[in-house]
Structures are given as C-alpha cells and as structure tokens.
N, CA, C, O and the ligand as a Tripos MOL2 file, in Angstrom:
@<TRIPOS>MOLECULE
protein
  249   247    63     0     0
PROTEIN
NO_CHARGES

@<TRIPOS>ATOM
      1 N         100.8210  114.3490  135.3720 N.3       1 MET1
      2 CA        101.4940  115.4580  134.6920 C.3       1 MET1
      3 C         101.3570  115.3070  133.1850 C.2       1 MET1
      4 O         101.6030  114.2380  132.6260 O.2       1 MET1
      5 N         100.9580  116.4020  132.5370 N.am      2 ASN2
      6 CA        100.7530  116.4060  131.0890 C.3       2 ASN2
      7 C         102.0870  116.7160  130.3950 C.2       2 ASN2
      8 O         102.3980  117.8700  130.0980 O.2       2 ASN2
      9 N         102.8610  115.6610  130.1490 N.am      3 ARG3
     10 CA        104.2170  115.8630  129.6170 C.3       3 ARG3
     11 C         104.1820  116.4910  128.2280 C.2       3 ARG3
     12 O         105.0400  117.3100  127.8970 O.2       3 ARG3
     13 N         103.1990  116.1160  127.4150 N.am      4 ASP4
     14 CA        103.1130  116.6970  126.0710 C.3       4 ASP4
     15 C         102.9090  118.2040  126.1580 C.2       4 ASP4
     16 O         103.5350  118.9690  125.4240 O.2       4 ASP4
     17 N         102.0130  118.6260  127.0760 N.am      5 TRP5
     18 CA        101.7420  120.0680  127.2010 C.3       5 TRP5
     19 C         103.0060  120.7900  127.6410 C.2       5 TRP5
     20 O         103.3480  121.8380  127.0920 O.2       5 TRP5
     21 N         103.7010  120.2340  128.6290 N.am      6 HIS6
     22 CA        104.9110  120.8850  129.1250 C.3       6 HIS6
     23 C         105.9810  120.9600  128.0380 C.2       6 HIS6
     24 O         106.7010  121.9530  127.9470 O.2       6 HIS6
     25 N         106.0880  119.9220  127.2200 N.am      7 ALA7
     26 CA        107.0740  119.9350  126.1440 C.3       7 ALA7
     27 C         106.7500  121.0330  125.1340 C.2       7 ALA7
     28 O         107.6480  121.6460  124.5560 O.2       7 ALA7
     29 N         105.4480  121.2710  124.9300 N.am      8 ALA8
     30 CA        105.0220  122.2620  123.9480 C.3       8 ALA8
     31 C         104.9740  123.6730  124.5250 C.2       8 ALA8
     32 O         104.9490  124.6480  123.7740 O.2       8 ALA8
     33 N         104.9590  123.7880  125.8530 N.am      9 HIS9
     34 CA        104.8200  125.1020  126.4880 C.3       9 HIS9
     35 C         105.8870  125.3200  127.5580 C.2       9 HIS9
     36 O         105.5600  125.3710  128.7440 O.2       9 HIS9
     37 N         107.1450  125.4470  127.1700 N.am     10 PRO10
     38 CA        108.1780  125.7380  128.1820 C.3      10 PRO10
     39 C         108.0080  127.1590  128.7050 C.2      10 PRO10
     40 O         107.6830  128.0730  127.9470 O.2      10 PRO10
     41 N         108.2310  127.3410  130.0140 N.am     11 MET11
     42 CA        108.1810  128.6870  130.5740 C.3      11 MET11
     43 C         109.3730  129.4830  130.0400 C.2      11 MET11
     44 O         110.5110  129.0360  130.1800 O.2      11 MET11
     45 N         109.1400  130.6600  129.4250 N.am     12 PRO12
     46 CA        110.2790  131.4440  128.9410 C.3      12 PRO12
     47 C         111.2300  131.7740  130.0890 C.2      12 PRO12
     48 O         110.7790  132.1090  131.1850 O.2      12 PRO12
     49 N         112.5500  131.6830  129.8510 N.am     13 PRO13
     50 CA        113.5160  131.9020  130.9450 C.3      13 PRO13
     51 C         113.4240  133.3030  131.5360 C.2      13 PRO13
     52 O         113.7010  133.4810  132.7220 O.2      13 PRO13
     53 N         113.0400  134.3070  130.7380 N.am     14 ARG14
     54 CA        112.9030  135.6740  131.2460 C.3      14 ARG14
     55 C         111.4680  136.1440  131.0440 C.2      14 ARG14
     56 O         111.2210  137.2170  130.4930 O.2      14 ARG14
     57 N         110.5230  135.3160  131.5040 N.am     15 ALA15
     58 CA        109.1160  135.6060  131.2760 C.3      15 ALA15
     59 C         108.6890  136.8800  131.9920 C.2      15 ALA15
     60 O         109.1000  137.1370  133.1240 O.2      15 ALA15
     61 N         107.8620  137.6730  131.3210 N.am     16 THR16
     62 CA        107.2770  138.8410  131.9670 C.3      16 THR16
     63 C         106.1450  138.3850  132.8750 C.2      16 THR16
     64 O         105.7540  137.2180  132.8590 O.2      16 THR16
     65 N         105.6180  139.3220  133.6700 N.am     17 TRP17
     66 CA        104.4840  139.0020  134.5490 C.3      17 TRP17
     67 C         103.3110  138.4970  133.7150 C.2      17 TRP17
     68 O         102.6800  137.5010  134.0700 O.2      17 TRP17
     69 N         103.0140  139.1870  132.5930 N.am     18 GLU18
     70 CA        101.8890  138.7730  131.7560 C.3      18 GLU18
     71 C         102.1220  137.3770  131.1920 C.2      18 GLU18
     72 O         101.1930  136.5730  131.1100 O.2      18 GLU18
     73 N         103.3780  137.0860  130.7980 N.am     19 GLN19
     74 CA        103.6720  135.7550  130.2600 C.3      19 GLN19
     75 C         103.5000  134.6810  131.3280 C.2      19 GLN19
     76 O         103.0020  133.5890  131.0520 O.2      19 GLN19
     77 N         103.9190  135.0050  132.5540 N.am     20 ARG20
     78 CA        103.7790  134.0190  133.6390 C.3      20 ARG20
     79 C         102.3070  133.7450  133.9330 C.2      20 ARG20
     80 O         101.9020  132.5940  134.0980 O.2      20 ARG20
     81 N         101.5020  134.8270  133.9970 N.am     21 VAL21
     82 CA        100.0740  134.6480  134.2670 C.3      21 VAL21
     83 C          99.4350  133.8190  133.1590 C.2      21 VAL21
     84 O          98.6620  132.8990  133.4270 O.2      21 VAL21
     85 N          99.7650  134.1550  131.9070 N.am     22 ALA22
     86 CA         99.1900  133.4210  130.7780 C.3      22 ALA22
     87 C          99.6180  131.9550  130.8160 C.2      22 ALA22
     88 O          98.8190  131.0570  130.5530 O.2      22 ALA22
     89 N         100.8980  131.7250  131.1500 N.am     23 TRP23
     90 CA        101.3970  130.3490  131.2050 C.3      23 TRP23
     91 C         100.6350  129.5590  132.2650 C.2      23 TRP23
     92 O         100.2120  128.4320  132.0070 O.2      23 TRP23
     93 N         100.4540  130.1340  133.4530 N.am     24 HIS24
     94 CA         99.7780  129.4080  134.5300 C.3      24 HIS24
     95 C          98.2970  129.2320  134.2200 C.2      24 HIS24
     96 O          97.7030  128.2240  134.6030 O.2      24 HIS24
     97 N          97.6780  130.2250  133.5140 N.am     25 ARG25
     98 CA         96.2630  130.0840  133.1520 C.3      25 ARG25
     99 C          96.0910  128.8620  132.2550 C.2      25 ARG25
    100 O          95.2010  128.0410  132.4760 O.2      25 ARG25
    101 N          96.9580  128.7450  131.2310 N.am     26 GLU26
    102 CA         96.8430  127.6060  130.3210 C.3      26 GLU26
    103 C          97.2560  126.3120  131.0120 C.2      26 GLU26
    104 O          96.6800  125.2530  130.7650 O.2      26 GLU26
    105 N          98.2640  126.4090  131.8840 N.am     27 HIS27
    106 CA         98.7310  125.2090  132.5810 C.3      27 HIS27
    107 C          97.6390  124.6370  133.4730 C.2      27 HIS27
    108 O          97.4330  123.4240  133.5200 O.2      27 HIS27
    109 N          96.9320  125.5330  134.1880 N.am     28 ALA28
    110 CA         95.8870  125.0540  135.0920 C.3      28 ALA28
    111 C          94.7960  124.3260  134.3140 C.2      28 ALA28
    112 O          94.2030  123.3680  134.8100 O.2      28 ALA28
    113 N          94.5350  124.7900  133.0820 N.am     29 ALA29
    114 CA         93.4900  124.1680  132.2680 C.3      29 ALA29
    115 C          93.9700  122.8540  131.6580 C.2      29 ALA29
    116 O          93.1850  121.9220  131.4840 O.2      29 ALA29
    117 N          95.2770  122.7800  131.3310 N.am     30 ALA30
    118 CA         95.7750  121.6310  130.5800 C.3      30 ALA30
    119 C          96.3870  120.5620  131.4710 C.2      30 ALA30
    120 O          96.3940  119.3860  131.1040 O.2      30 ALA30
    121 N          96.9030  120.9480  132.6380 N.am     31 CYS31
    122 CA         97.6890  119.9820  133.4050 C.3      31 CYS31
    123 C          97.3920  120.1010  134.9010 C.2      31 CYS31
    124 O          96.6960  119.2510  135.4570 O.2      31 CYS31
    125 N          97.9030  121.1310  135.5520 N.am     32 GLY32
    126 CA         97.6560  121.2850  136.9810 C.3      32 GLY32
    127 C          98.4970  120.3820  137.8480 C.2      32 GLY32
    128 O          98.0500  119.9710  138.9190 O.2      32 GLY32
    129 N          99.7320  120.0520  137.4090 N.am     33 CYS33
    130 CA        100.5940  119.1960  138.2130 C.3      33 CYS33
    131 C         101.0660  119.9360  139.4630 C.2      33 CYS33
    132 O         101.4560  119.3090  140.4470 O.2      33 CYS33
    133 N         101.0310  121.2700  139.4240 N.am     34 ARG34
    134 CA        101.3500  122.0380  140.6370 C.3      34 ARG34
    135 C         100.5720  123.3330  140.5940 C.2      34 ARG34
    136 O         100.2240  123.8320  139.5240 O.2      34 ARG34
    137 N         100.3020  123.8750  141.7840 N.am     35 ARG35
    138 CA         99.5480  125.1140  141.8470 C.3      35 ARG35
    139 C         100.4650  126.2840  141.5340 C.2      35 ARG35
    140 O         101.6530  126.2560  141.8570 O.2      35 ARG35
    141 N          99.8980  127.3370  140.8890 N.am     36 PRO36
    142 CA        100.7060  128.5310  140.6360 C.3      36 PRO36
    143 C         100.9970  129.2540  141.9440 C.2      36 PRO36
    144 O         100.3230  129.0170  142.9470 O.2      36 PRO36
    145 N         102.0090  130.1440  141.9420 N.am     37 PRO37
    146 CA        102.3320  130.8920  143.1520 C.3      37 PRO37
    147 C         101.1690  131.8030  143.5450 C.2      37 PRO37
    148 O         100.3500  132.1540  142.6950 O.2      37 PRO37
    149 N         101.0830  132.1900  144.8180 N.am     38 PRO38
    150 CA         99.9140  132.9320  145.3120 C.3      38 PRO38
    151 C          99.6440  134.2110  144.5320 C.2      38 PRO38
    152 O          98.4830  134.5690  144.3270 O.2      38 PRO38
    153 N         100.6980  134.9150  144.0880 N.am     39 ASP39
    154 CA        100.4330  136.1710  143.3730 C.3      39 ASP39
    155 C          99.7690  135.9010  142.0290 C.2      39 ASP39
    156 O          98.9400  136.6910  141.5770 O.2      39 ASP39
    157 N         100.1270  134.7920  141.3860 N.am     40 VAL40
    158 CA         99.4830  134.4390  140.1140 C.3      40 VAL40
    159 C          98.0490  133.9770  140.3730 C.2      40 VAL40
    160 O          97.1410  134.3120  139.6120 O.2      40 VAL40
    161 N          97.8440  133.2040  141.4520 N.am     41 VAL41
    162 CA         96.4820  132.7700  141.8060 C.3      41 VAL41
    163 C          95.5810  133.9870  142.0080 C.2      41 VAL41
    164 O          94.4390  133.9990  141.5500 O.2      41 VAL41
    165 N          96.0940  135.0080  142.6930 N.am     42 ALA42
    166 CA         95.3010  136.2070  142.9430 C.3      42 ALA42
    167 C          94.9360  136.8930  141.6320 C.2      42 ALA42
    168 O          93.8110  137.3660  141.4680 O.2      42 ALA42
    169 N          95.8850  136.9490  140.6970 N.am     43 GLU43
    170 CA         95.6090  137.6020  139.4160 C.3      43 GLU43
    171 C          94.5670  136.8080  138.6300 C.2      43 GLU43
    172 O          93.6600  137.3940  138.0380 O.2      43 GLU43
    173 N          94.6880  135.4720  138.6190 N.am     44 LEU44
    174 CA         93.7190  134.6480  137.8910 C.3      44 LEU44
    175 C          92.3320  134.7880  138.5200 C.2      44 LEU44
    176 O          91.3280  134.8210  137.8080 O.2      44 LEU44
    177 N          92.2740  134.8690  139.8460 N.am     45 ASP45
    178 CA         90.9850  135.0510  140.5120 C.3      45 ASP45
    179 C          90.3580  136.3830  140.1060 C.2      45 ASP45
    180 O          89.1510  136.4670  139.8770 O.2      45 ASP45
    181 N          91.1960  137.4300  140.0180 N.am     46 ARG46
    182 CA         90.6770  138.7420  139.6190 C.3      46 ARG46
    183 C          90.1090  138.6940  138.2060 C.2      46 ARG46
    184 O          89.0420  139.2450  137.9330 O.2      46 ARG46
    185 N          90.8410  138.0230  137.3050 N.am     47 GLU47
    186 CA         90.3510  137.9090  135.9340 C.3      47 GLU47
    187 C          89.0320  137.1400  135.9050 C.2      47 GLU47
    188 O          88.0960  137.5350  135.2100 O.2      47 GLU47
    189 N          88.9590  136.0500  136.6520 N.am     48 ALA48
    190 CA         87.7430  135.2330  136.6560 C.3      48 ALA48
    191 C          86.5630  136.0470  137.1730 C.2      48 ALA48
    192 O          85.4500  135.9360  136.6590 O.2      48 ALA48
    193 N          86.8140  136.8680  138.1970 N.am     49 ALA49
    194 CA         85.7270  137.6700  138.7570 C.3      49 ALA49
    195 C          85.2340  138.6940  137.7410 C.2      49 ALA49
    196 O          84.0350  138.9650  137.6590 O.2      49 ALA49
    197 N          86.1630  139.2680  136.9610 N.am     50 SER50
    198 CA         85.7400  140.2930  136.0010 C.3      50 SER50
    199 C          85.0100  139.6590  134.8330 C.2      50 SER50
    200 O          84.1290  140.2830  134.2420 O.2      50 SER50
    201 N          85.3680  138.4190  134.4880 N.am     51 VAL51
    202 CA         84.7100  137.7440  133.3680 C.3      51 VAL51
    203 C          83.3040  137.3030  133.7790 C.2      51 VAL51
    204 O          82.4030  137.2120  132.9450 O.2      51 VAL51
    205 N          83.1280  137.0280  135.0810 N.am     52 ALA52
    206 CA         81.8670  136.4730  135.5570 C.3      52 ALA52
    207 C          80.8290  137.5490  135.8700 C.2      52 ALA52
    208 O          79.8970  137.3160  136.6400 O.2      52 ALA52
    209 N          80.9940  138.7200  135.2730 N.am     53 ASP53
    210 CA         79.9880  139.7620  135.4920 C.3      53 ASP53
    211 C          78.6140  139.2490  135.0740 C.2      53 ASP53
    212 O          78.4930  138.5790  134.0480 O.2      53 ASP53
    213 N          77.5790  139.5530  135.8530 N.am     54 PRO54
    214 CA         76.2370  139.1020  135.4660 C.3      54 PRO54
    215 C          75.7990  139.8160  134.1960 C.2      54 PRO54
    216 O          76.1920  140.9590  133.9610 O.2      54 PRO54
    217 N          75.0020  139.1640  133.3890 N.am     55 PRO55
    218 CA         74.5530  139.7930  132.1430 C.3      55 PRO55
    219 C          73.6610  140.9960  132.4250 C.2      55 PRO55
    220 O          72.9370  141.0310  133.4200 O.2      55 PRO55
    221 N          73.7240  141.9720  131.5420 N.am     56 ALA56
    222 CA         72.9010  143.1690  131.7250 C.3      56 ALA56
    223 C          71.4280  142.7910  131.6000 C.2      56 ALA56
    224 O          71.0710  141.9250  130.8010 O.2      56 ALA56
    225 N          70.5860  143.4310  132.3810 N.am     57 PRO57
    226 CA         69.1430  143.1250  132.2670 C.3      57 PRO57
    227 C          68.6120  143.5100  130.8960 C.2      57 PRO57
    228 O          69.1200  144.4250  130.2470 O.2      57 PRO57
    229 N          67.5990  142.8070  130.4770 N.am     58 ALA58
    230 CA         67.0230  143.0700  129.1630 C.3      58 ALA58
    231 C          66.4930  144.5000  129.0970 C.2      58 ALA58
    232 O          65.9870  145.0440  130.0780 O.2      58 ALA58
    233 N          66.6220  145.0830  127.9260 N.am     59 GLY59
    234 CA         66.1520  146.4560  127.7520 C.3      59 GLY59
    235 C          64.6540  146.5540  127.9910 C.2      59 GLY59
    236 O          63.8770  145.6810  127.6020 O.2      59 GLY59
    237 N          64.2820  147.6290  128.6330 N.am     60 GLN60
    238 CA         62.8480  147.8260  128.9060 C.3      60 GLN60
    239 C          62.3300  148.9560  128.0230 C.2      60 GLN60
    240 O          62.8280  150.0810  128.0450 O.2      60 GLN60
    241 N          61.3390  148.6150  127.2700 N.am     61 HIS61
    242 CA         60.7510  149.6190  126.3840 C.3      61 HIS61
    243 C          59.3730  149.9680  126.9130 C.2      61 HIS61
    244 O          58.4410  149.1670  126.8440 O.2      61 HIS61
    245 N          59.2620  151.1530  127.4310 N.am     62 GLY62
    246 CA         58.0060  151.5340  128.0390 C.3      62 GLY62
    247 C          57.0510  151.9580  127.0510 C.2      62 GLY62
    248 O          55.9250  152.3190  127.3950 O.2      62 GLY62
    249 ZN        102.0330  120.6430  134.6970 Zn       63 ZN63
@<TRIPOS>BOND
     1     1     2 1
     2     2     3 1
     3     3     4 2
     4     3     5 am
     5     5     6 1
     6     6     7 1
     7     7     8 2
     8     7     9 am
     9     9    10 1
    10    10    11 1
    11    11    12 2
    12    11    13 am
    13    13    14 1
    14    14    15 1
    15    15    16 2
    16    15    17 am
    17    17    18 1
    18    18    19 1
    19    19    20 2
    20    19    21 am
    21    21    22 1
    22    22    23 1
    23    23    24 2
    24    23    25 am
    25    25    26 1
    26    26    27 1
    27    27    28 2
    28    27    29 am
    29    29    30 1
    30    30    31 1
    31    31    32 2
    32    31    33 am
    33    33    34 1
    34    34    35 1
    35    35    36 2
    36    35    37 am
    37    37    38 1
    38    38    39 1
    39    39    40 2
    40    39    41 am
    41    41    42 1
    42    42    43 1
    43    43    44 2
    44    43    45 am
    45    45    46 1
    46    46    47 1
    47    47    48 2
    48    47    49 am
    49    49    50 1
    50    50    51 1
    51    51    52 2
    52    51    53 am
    53    53    54 1
    54    54    55 1
    55    55    56 2
    56    55    57 am
    57    57    58 1
    58    58    59 1
    59    59    60 2
    60    59    61 am
    61    61    62 1
    62    62    63 1
    63    63    64 2
    64    63    65 am
    65    65    66 1
    66    66    67 1
    67    67    68 2
    68    67    69 am
    69    69    70 1
    70    70    71 1
    71    71    72 2
    72    71    73 am
    73    73    74 1
    74    74    75 1
    75    75    76 2
    76    75    77 am
    77    77    78 1
    78    78    79 1
    79    79    80 2
    80    79    81 am
    81    81    82 1
    82    82    83 1
    83    83    84 2
    84    83    85 am
    85    85    86 1
    86    86    87 1
    87    87    88 2
    88    87    89 am
    89    89    90 1
    90    90    91 1
    91    91    92 2
    92    91    93 am
    93    93    94 1
    94    94    95 1
    95    95    96 2
    96    95    97 am
    97    97    98 1
    98    98    99 1
    99    99   100 2
   100    99   101 am
   101   101   102 1
   102   102   103 1
   103   103   104 2
   104   103   105 am
   105   105   106 1
   106   106   107 1
   107   107   108 2
   108   107   109 am
   109   109   110 1
   110   110   111 1
   111   111   112 2
   112   111   113 am
   113   113   114 1
   114   114   115 1
   115   115   116 2
   116   115   117 am
   117   117   118 1
   118   118   119 1
   119   119   120 2
   120   119   121 am
   121   121   122 1
   122   122   123 1
   123   123   124 2
   124   123   125 am
   125   125   126 1
   126   126   127 1
   127   127   128 2
   128   127   129 am
   129   129   130 1
   130   130   131 1
   131   131   132 2
   132   131   133 am
   133   133   134 1
   134   134   135 1
   135   135   136 2
   136   135   137 am
   137   137   138 1
   138   138   139 1
   139   139   140 2
   140   139   141 am
   141   141   142 1
   142   142   143 1
   143   143   144 2
   144   143   145 am
   145   145   146 1
   146   146   147 1
   147   147   148 2
   148   147   149 am
   149   149   150 1
   150   150   151 1
   151   151   152 2
   152   151   153 am
   153   153   154 1
   154   154   155 1
   155   155   156 2
   156   155   157 am
   157   157   158 1
   158   158   159 1
   159   159   160 2
   160   159   161 am
   161   161   162 1
   162   162   163 1
   163   163   164 2
   164   163   165 am
   165   165   166 1
   166   166   167 1
   167   167   168 2
   168   167   169 am
   169   169   170 1
   170   170   171 1
   171   171   172 2
   172   171   173 am
   173   173   174 1
   174   174   175 1
   175   175   176 2
   176   175   177 am
   177   177   178 1
   178   178   179 1
   179   179   180 2
   180   179   181 am
   181   181   182 1
   182   182   183 1
   183   183   184 2
   184   183   185 am
   185   185   186 1
   186   186   187 1
   187   187   188 2
   188   187   189 am
   189   189   190 1
   190   190   191 1
   191   191   192 2
   192   191   193 am
   193   193   194 1
   194   194   195 1
   195   195   196 2
   196   195   197 am
   197   197   198 1
   198   198   199 1
   199   199   200 2
   200   199   201 am
   201   201   202 1
   202   202   203 1
   203   203   204 2
   204   203   205 am
   205   205   206 1
   206   206   207 1
   207   207   208 2
   208   207   209 am
   209   209   210 1
   210   210   211 1
   211   211   212 2
   212   211   213 am
   213   213   214 1
   214   214   215 1
   215   215   216 2
   216   215   217 am
   217   217   218 1
   218   218   219 1
   219   219   220 2
   220   219   221 am
   221   221   222 1
   222   222   223 1
   223   223   224 2
   224   223   225 am
   225   225   226 1
   226   226   227 1
   227   227   228 2
   228   227   229 am
   229   229   230 1
   230   230   231 1
   231   231   232 2
   232   231   233 am
   233   233   234 1
   234   234   235 1
   235   235   236 2
   236   235   237 am
   237   237   238 1
   238   238   239 1
   239   239   240 2
   240   239   241 am
   241   241   242 1
   242   242   243 1
   243   243   244 2
   244   243   245 am
   245   245   246 1
   246   246   247 1
   247   247   248 2
@<TRIPOS>SUBSTRUCTURE
     1 MET1         2 RESIDUE 1 A MET
     2 ASN2         6 RESIDUE 1 A ASN
     3 ARG3        10 RESIDUE 1 A ARG
     4 ASP4        14 RESIDUE 1 A ASP
     5 TRP5        18 RESIDUE 1 A TRP
     6 HIS6        22 RESIDUE 1 A HIS
     7 ALA7        26 RESIDUE 1 A ALA
     8 ALA8        30 RESIDUE 1 A ALA
     9 HIS9        34 RESIDUE 1 A HIS
    10 PRO10       38 RESIDUE 1 A PRO
    11 MET11       42 RESIDUE 1 A MET
    12 PRO12       46 RESIDUE 1 A PRO
    13 PRO13       50 RESIDUE 1 A PRO
    14 ARG14       54 RESIDUE 1 A ARG
    15 ALA15       58 RESIDUE 1 A ALA
    16 THR16       62 RESIDUE 1 A THR
    17 TRP17       66 RESIDUE 1 A TRP
    18 GLU18       70 RESIDUE 1 A GLU
    19 GLN19       74 RESIDUE 1 A GLN
    20 ARG20       78 RESIDUE 1 A ARG
    21 VAL21       82 RESIDUE 1 A VAL
    22 ALA22       86 RESIDUE 1 A ALA
    23 TRP23       90 RESIDUE 1 A TRP
    24 HIS24       94 RESIDUE 1 A HIS
    25 ARG25       98 RESIDUE 1 A ARG
    26 GLU26      102 RESIDUE 1 A GLU
    27 HIS27      106 RESIDUE 1 A HIS
    28 ALA28      110 RESIDUE 1 A ALA
    29 ALA29      114 RESIDUE 1 A ALA
    30 ALA30      118 RESIDUE 1 A ALA
    31 CYS31      122 RESIDUE 1 A CYS
    32 GLY32      126 RESIDUE 1 A GLY
    33 CYS33      130 RESIDUE 1 A CYS
    34 ARG34      134 RESIDUE 1 A ARG
    35 ARG35      138 RESIDUE 1 A ARG
    36 PRO36      142 RESIDUE 1 A PRO
    37 PRO37      146 RESIDUE 1 A PRO
    38 PRO38      150 RESIDUE 1 A PRO
    39 ASP39      154 RESIDUE 1 A ASP
    40 VAL40      158 RESIDUE 1 A VAL
    41 VAL41      162 RESIDUE 1 A VAL
    42 ALA42      166 RESIDUE 1 A ALA
    43 GLU43      170 RESIDUE 1 A GLU
    44 LEU44      174 RESIDUE 1 A LEU
    45 ASP45      178 RESIDUE 1 A ASP
    46 ARG46      182 RESIDUE 1 A ARG
    47 GLU47      186 RESIDUE 1 A GLU
    48 ALA48      190 RESIDUE 1 A ALA
    49 ALA49      194 RESIDUE 1 A ALA
    50 SER50      198 RESIDUE 1 A SER
    51 VAL51      202 RESIDUE 1 A VAL
    52 ALA52      206 RESIDUE 1 A ALA
    53 ASP53      210 RESIDUE 1 A ASP
    54 PRO54      214 RESIDUE 1 A PRO
    55 PRO55      218 RESIDUE 1 A PRO
    56 ALA56      222 RESIDUE 1 A ALA
    57 PRO57      226 RESIDUE 1 A PRO
    58 ALA58      230 RESIDUE 1 A ALA
    59 GLY59      234 RESIDUE 1 A GLY
    60 GLN60      238 RESIDUE 1 A GLN
    61 HIS61      242 RESIDUE 1 A HIS
    62 GLY62      246 RESIDUE 1 A GLY
    63 ZN63       249 GROUP 0 **** ****
C-alpha cells in the first residue's frame, strides 16, 4: 500500500462520480492496494478503449 499517495489523495467525503473515477484512475496507477468497484472499472475500461483508437491511415495523395 502506497501510504504517501493515500495521505496526499484522500477520497472526498462527498465525491462526485467524476471525482471517484478520477481518484480510482490515479490510485490504480500509483498504488492498487484494492480494486475499484465494478462500475468504476467499467468506466475506466471505456476510457481506455476510446484512447486506444488506432491511428488514422496516412494521407494518400494521388
Ligand atoms: Zn491504495
């Protein structure tokens, strides 16, 4: 468990959905002492899929 990270990043007591997703995204990268809840995992997976779009093919000049 990354105690320094947790000390610096407390979960807000009335966190919004976006704040929770952002918190778990950073937590997974910095610590990962526990898995996020399934709904957050699904949201992070969706974001990862949208970021992983294949690059556009090079322009073709005929
Ligand atoms: Zn942790």
